[in-house]
Each structure stands twice: as structure tokens, then as C-alpha cells.
LUMKOLVEX-152071 format. One line per field, with one value per residue (C-alpha): residue in one letter; residue number from 1; x, y, z. Coordinates in steps of 0.2 Angstrom, whole numbers. Layout:
type = (A	...)
seq = (NUM	...)
c1 = (X	...)
c2 = (Y	...)
c3 = (Z	...)
***
This chain:
type = (M	G	K	S	D	F	L	S	P	K	A	I	A	N	R	I	K	S	K	G	L	Q	K	L	R	W	Y	C	Q	M	C	Q	K	Q	C	R	D	E	N	G	F	K	C	H	C	M	S	E	S	H	Q	R	Q	L	L	L	A	S	E	N	P	Q	Q	F	M	D	Y	F	S	E	E	F	R	N	D	F	L	E	L	L	R	R	R	Y	G	T	K	R	V	H	N	N	I	V	Y	N	E	Y	I	S	H	R	E	H	I	H	M	N	A	T	Q	W	E	T	L	T	D	F	T	K	W	L	G	R	E	G	L	C	K	V	D	E	T	P	K	G	W	Y	I	Q	Y	I	N	R	D	P	E	T	I	R	R	Q	Q	E	Q	E	R	K	K	K	Q	D	L	D	D	E	E	K	T	A	K	F	I	E	Q	Q	V	R	R	G	L	E	G	K	E	L	E	M	P	V	Y	T	E	L	N	R	E	N	K	E	G	K	V	T	F	N	L	H	K	G	A	S	T	S	V	T	A	S	S	K	T	N	V	L	G	Q	N	A	L	K	M	V	K	G	A	V	K	R	K	A	A	H	S	S	G	Q	P	Q	E	K	R	K	K	S	A	L	D	E	I	M	E	L	E	E	E	K	R	R	T	S	R	R	D	Y	W	L	Q	P	E	I	I	V	K	V	V	T	K	K	L	G	E	K	Y	H	K	K	K	A	V	V	K	E	V	I	D	K	Y	T	A	V	V	R	V	I	D	S	G	H	K	L	K	L	D	Q	T	H	L	E	T	V	I	P	A	P	G	K	K	V	M	V	L	N	G	G	Y	R	G	N	E	G	I	L	E	S	I	N	E	K	R	F	S	V	T	I	T	I	D	S	G	L	L	K	G	R	R	V	E	D	I	P	Y	E	D	V	S	K	L	A)
seq = (1	2	3	4	5	6	7	8	9	10	11	12	13	14	15	16	17	18	19	20	21	22	23	24	25	26	27	28	29	30	31	32	33	34	35	36	37	38	39	40	41	42	43	44	45	46	47	48	49	50	51	52	53	54	55	56	57	58	59	60	61	62	63	64	65	66	67	68	69	70	71	72	73	74	75	76	77	78	79	80	81	82	83	84	85	86	87	88	89	90	91	92	93	94	95	96	97	98	99	100	101	102	103	104	105	106	107	108	109	110	111	112	113	114	115	116	117	118	119	120	121	122	123	124	125	126	127	128	129	130	131	132	133	134	135	136	137	138	139	140	141	142	143	144	145	146	147	148	149	150	151	152	153	154	155	156	157	158	159	160	161	162	163	164	165	166	167	168	169	170	171	172	173	174	175	176	177	178	179	180	181	182	183	184	185	186	187	188	189	190	191	192	193	194	195	196	197	198	199	200	201	202	203	204	205	206	207	208	209	210	211	212	213	214	215	216	217	218	219	220	221	222	223	224	225	226	227	228	229	230	231	232	233	234	235	236	237	238	239	240	241	242	243	244	245	246	247	248	249	250	251	252	253	254	255	256	257	258	259	260	261	262	263	264	265	266	267	268	269	270	271	272	273	274	275	276	277	278	279	280	281	282	283	284	285	286	287	288	289	290	291	292	293	294	295	296	297	298	299	300	301	302	303	304	305	306	307	308	309	310	311	312	313	314	315	316	317	318	319	320	321	322	323	324	325	326	327	328	329	330	331	332	333	334	335	336	337	338	339	340	341	342	343	344	345	346	347	348	349	350	351	352	353	354	355	356	357	358	359	360	361	362	363	364	365	366	367	368	369	370	371	372	373	374	375	376	377	378	379	380	381	382	383	384	385	386	387	388)
c1 = (-482	-489	-491	-479	-466	-448	-444	-461	-459	-469	-457	-442	-449	-453	-435	-428	-440	-434	-416	-419	-420	-438	-447	-442	-460	-464	-450	-452	-436	-442	-446	-432	-445	-447	-464	-466	-482	-495	-506	-492	-486	-504	-505	-488	-493	-509	-498	-496	-477	-477	-488	-476	-462	-472	-476	-457	-452	-466	-457	-442	-443	-428	-417	-421	-420	-402	-397	-403	-395	-378	-378	-382	-369	-355	-359	-360	-343	-335	-340	-334	-317	-314	-321	-316	-303	-300	-306	-320	-336	-354	-365	-378	-365	-360	-378	-383	-368	-373	-391	-386	-383	-398	-396	-393	-401	-414	-414	-433	-428	-415	-415	-412	-426	-416	-398	-395	-399	-387	-373	-375	-374	-358	-350	-356	-349	-332	-333	-332	-328	-344	-347	-362	-361	-374	-373	-377	-367	-350	-342	-323	-319	-307	-295	-292	-283	-268	-257	-261	-258	-242	-236	-242	-232	-217	-218	-220	-205	-194	-199	-194	-178	-174	-178	-167	-152	-154	-154	-139	-130	-135	-129	-113	-109	-113	-101	-87	-90	-90	-74	-65	-70	-63	-47	-49	-52	-62	-56	-71	-68	-67	-77	-71	-79	-72	-65	-57	-43	-38	-54	-44	-33	-36	-43	-31	-32	-17	-20	-3	-3	7	-3	-16	-32	-43	-43	-54	-41	-27	-36	-40	-22	-16	-29	-24	-6	-8	-18	-5	9	0	-3	15	21	9	15	33	29	20	34	47	37	35	53	59	49	38	20	10	-5	-22	-27	-43	-57	-62	-80	-81	-75	-87	-102	-97	-97	-114	-121	-113	-121	-137	-136	-132	-146	-160	-172	-190	-203	-205	-192	-200	-192	-196	-184	-177	-178	-187	-193	-211	-211	-230	-238	-256	-254	-250	-234	-235	-227	-219	-200	-201	-191	-200	-197	-205	-214	-224	-225	-242	-244	-226	-231	-238	-230	-235	-223	-220	-215	-199	-203	-221	-223	-239	-242	-246	-251	-242	-238	-220	-222	-225	-208	-190	-174	-162	-143	-134	-116	-101	-98	-117	-127	-138	-149	-149	-167	-165	-154	-144	-139	-156	-159	-141	-135	-119	-108	-108	-90	-92	-104	-102	-112	-108	-115	-129	-122	-114	-101	-104	-96	-108	-107	-120	-124	-113	-106	-99	-84	-88	-86	-100	-98	-110	-126	-139	-146	-164	-157	-151	-158	-152	-156	-166)
c2 = (-288	-272	-267	-252	-262	-259	-278	-284	-293	-280	-266	-276	-280	-261	-257	-270	-263	-245	-250	-258	-249	-243	-239	-222	-217	-216	-205	-186	-177	-160	-168	-182	-194	-212	-220	-239	-240	-230	-226	-219	-208	-202	-198	-189	-178	-172	-168	-150	-151	-157	-143	-130	-137	-136	-118	-115	-124	-115	-98	-104	-122	-120	-116	-132	-142	-135	-138	-156	-159	-152	-163	-178	-175	-171	-187	-198	-192	-192	-211	-214	-206	-214	-231	-234	-221	-220	-238	-241	-247	-250	-235	-245	-253	-236	-230	-246	-243	-224	-227	-240	-225	-220	-201	-200	-188	-197	-195	-190	-173	-169	-162	-179	-191	-207	-214	-214	-196	-192	-203	-194	-177	-182	-186	-170	-160	-169	-175	-194	-204	-213	-227	-237	-256	-270	-272	-254	-238	-238	-223	-219	-204	-191	-185	-167	-165	-153	-164	-179	-170	-164	-181	-188	-174	-178	-196	-192	-180	-193	-206	-194	-190	-209	-211	-196	-204	-220	-212	-202	-218	-227	-212	-211	-230	-228	-213	-223	-238	-226	-218	-235	-240	-224	-227	-245	-253	-268	-282	-291	-309	-316	-332	-343	-358	-375	-384	-401	-402	-421	-431	-447	-439	-438	-423	-416	-401	-391	-388	-380	-365	-355	-358	-345	-355	-340	-322	-318	-325	-316	-300	-302	-306	-291	-279	-287	-285	-267	-263	-272	-262	-246	-250	-254	-238	-228	-236	-232	-214	-212	-220	-209	-193	-198	-202	-186	-175	-167	-164	-179	-176	-179	-196	-198	-207	-224	-229	-239	-225	-213	-225	-228	-209	-207	-221	-213	-196	-204	-213	-197	-187	-200	-193	-196	-185	-197	-202	-211	-227	-238	-238	-220	-206	-190	-174	-168	-150	-147	-135	-142	-155	-142	-139	-156	-164	-149	-152	-170	-184	-200	-217	-222	-238	-240	-232	-230	-226	-219	-202	-206	-213	-220	-214	-217	-202	-206	-196	-201	-217	-210	-216	-203	-204	-190	-184	-183	-164	-163	-172	-169	-179	-180	-178	-188	-185	-191	-210	-214	-225	-216	-222	-214	-209	-201	-201	-214	-223	-224	-238	-240	-239	-230	-222	-203	-197	-178	-163	-148	-134	-122	-133	-141	-158	-173	-186	-205	-222	-235	-251	-262	-270	-271	-253	-257	-246	-233	-215	-203	-184	-169	-178	-165	-165	-170	-186	-195	-198	-206	-225	-230)
c3 = (74	67	49	50	59	53	53	45	29	19	25	21	3	1	5	-7	-21	-17	-20	-37	-54	-56	-73	-80	-84	-66	-61	-58	-62	-55	-38	-39	-34	-40	-40	-40	-50	-60	-46	-35	-49	-52	-33	-34	-48	-39	-23	-18	-18	-36	-41	-34	-43	-59	-56	-53	-69	-80	-77	-87	-93	-105	-91	-82	-97	-101	-83	-84	-101	-95	-80	-90	-102	-89	-79	-94	-101	-84	-82	-100	-97	-80	-83	-101	-105	-124	-128	-140	-131	-135	-130	-121	-110	-104	-102	-92	-80	-79	-74	-61	-50	-40	-41	-59	-71	-82	-101	-101	-93	-106	-124	-131	-133	-136	-133	-152	-153	-139	-147	-163	-154	-146	-163	-170	-156	-157	-139	-145	-160	-165	-178	-182	-184	-186	-167	-163	-160	-153	-145	-140	-129	-135	-122	-123	-106	-109	-98	-109	-125	-119	-115	-132	-140	-130	-135	-153	-152	-144	-157	-171	-162	-161	-179	-184	-174	-183	-200	-195	-190	-206	-217	-207	-210	-228	-230	-221	-233	-248	-242	-239	-257	-265	-275	-276	-293	-291	-304	-311	-313	-331	-334	-349	-356	-349	-364	-363	-376	-373	-370	-366	-353	-335	-326	-313	-301	-295	-276	-273	-261	-272	-288	-293	-294	-300	-305	-289	-277	-285	-285	-266	-262	-271	-262	-245	-249	-254	-238	-227	-235	-232	-214	-212	-220	-209	-193	-198	-202	-185	-176	-184	-181	-163	-160	-168	-157	-171	-166	-171	-184	-177	-180	-190	-180	-187	-191	-175	-164	-171	-169	-151	-148	-156	-145	-130	-134	-137	-120	-112	-120	-119	-106	-100	-91	-77	-64	-49	-43	-28	-13	-15	-3	-8	-1	0	-7	-8	5	1	15	28	37	45	29	21	18	26	19	14	6	-11	-8	-24	-41	-49	-68	-68	-62	-45	-29	-13	0	19	29	39	54	57	47	38	20	7	-12	-21	-39	-44	-46	-27	-23	-26	-25	-10	-12	1	8	-3	-1	1	-12	-25	-39	-57	-61	-78	-93	-101	-85	-78	-66	-61	-43	-39	-25	-24	-27	-26	-27	-39	-31	-45	-59	-48	-53	-45	-50	-46	-49	-55	-44	-52	-69	-84	-82	-65	-61	-74	-67	-73	-71	-72	-68	-63	-45	-51	-60	-44	-27	-11	-9	6)
***
């Protein structure tokens, strides 16, 4: 077996060595060549190709350093963003994963001499949050993506709206309680000292129902009696007005009715910026995939991270991974089953009753869950879709 044979032990060992991570000082960034030892690196530096690269770099060395520095920074931040997101992680962990790639940009070709200098520079430029601990430097990526910022602002606005609704409900209940207490004088109980006149006599208690055992009990009885009398008088007046044909005055809403209306309004207006649900039929509206899939109907098989769906095209059976902006809902004929995708009735299945083309809305009857049998009107097209 010859020395240069492909299957010789020496050739196999050389290929195994070439795959592993070599020493940084024996790597030439200009030629992108890794040498295994000092002698190989010396021979490379004396080669004609290396000399040509040095002449090329000597014309504008700052340009090459800026290019390598930018490439190193972009690749490092891209790995940090995709691999760890906004989690706090040790900088050496990220760097070791970065240099495991064979074609990475080495740090000795950039403007930063050490990883610590690079970490401090990331903190000064506002690209990452950095902090020093006894275990070393930790970094945390700052996500400045416009879509991510928009989602965070939407979530904060929604939380603030929920808090405002809760405060309004609490204030309303407090007003109702105050209104109910107006005009009623609370009689404070009078406490007297217990004196026993006849020390030799027996102690007896009168438990008769008609006896007034305490001032508090008598005051409660009086209040209840007055309230009952008012309720009876009001009922008699309403009955008389109704029987005489006179227009009945508008009845004031009770606290319970108004709370229920607030909850219903909150349920109706609670919306989210994502609507995908499994086992619904959607339509592909993007033209980036070509006319082959444009306007084709598909079934959602899986929802990934709330905004992405794996769909199966009904005609061809092909599977695609699409964002929700590339899909739209499908409105079936009346009588078919649909699912509510947004709003207060999100996740409920129902039967499509009618379609209002002028208002771009539908009317459905819910046939699942606790709200079964409820008829809901004016649901926008984009909030319902046909079930598979």
C-alpha cells in the first residue's frame, strides 16, 4: 500500500486532524489556511501565494481589518440571537460554539485583541447587556427587531387596558355600595356594663322569638322591614302604571346587571395579534411561492410559536410552512361548522347562520363549551374560519 494512498492510516489520520480545531497562531486569515504546526506555518508564509496576499493587504490594511471585524461581529451576534435569544449567558460559552465552525473569522484578524475587549465593546455600543461576575463576563442580547418591539408594545398596551378595566369595575362597585348606603343611618350598638342586682338569684335568659335580645338585632330588623316595605310599594306602583297604560319609567340597572355588561363588553373587545388554530381551513394569499400555491386552500396541521403554521395543501397534498400574514380565513356556506379565532369567543366552535356582506361579518350559533346555544352576531370575516 503506497504512502499517498487515500485509505492509508496516515492519510486517514491527516483527514481526522484537519477536521479538528487547530491552534490559532498557525492560521492565516488572509489566505484562510490552517497549518498544523510551526514548520507548516513557516512554509506557508514563504509561499508565493501568501506573499501576493500580503502585497494586496498592504495597500489598504485598515479596510481588511474593518471587513474582518464586521464579519466577526455579525456572525457572533447572529449566533447569540438564534441560539440563546435574550437569555443571559457566559461570553466564553458563545465564543466556543462560534469557533467550532470551520470557516469562522478568527479574532486575531479583528480590531479586538481579547474576548473581554470585544464583550466590553458590545456593552458600550448598546448591542448587548454585559455584566462582570466572579465567574467572568456575561452577555445578554438586546432584540431591536421592529416586529418584536411592536409585539411587546401591544402586550404592554393590552395589560394596561386589562388593569384599567379592573379599576373601572372596582370603582363602579364602590359607587354602588356608597349609593346603597346613602340615606340610611346606621345605629351604633350601645354597650353597658353587666351588673348583677341579686347575687343569690338564678341567672335566666329569655329566648322568646318576639323578645328583642340586643340593640343590633332590633336595628337590623328595622332596616330589613323598611327595605321590604319600599320594595312592596315600588312593585305596586310599577304594576299600577303598567295596568293604566302609562309609559313605564326606565328601570335603573342594578349593580349586577352593569357588571355583567362590562364583562360582556370586555369579552367582546379582547383581541390578540395571532389567530392560527389547528384543523382549520385557510387560503394561501402569498405570491412568493408561485402561481402553483396562490389562492389554494389548505388545512392547518400544526401551529409553531403562535404566528407560524404547517399547512397541507388540499389539492396537491404538499406541506408548507407559512407565516399567518401569508394566509387568510375561509368563510363556508351557511349551515357549515366554523371556529372562532379571535375575540371573546376565541376557541369556540359554532354553526354559521348567515353572512352579512355589507358589514363583512357573520352570525353564528355556538355549539360547544359552556356557551352552547348562544347566538353571536357581527363577527368579522377574519375572526372565523371553516373547520376541516
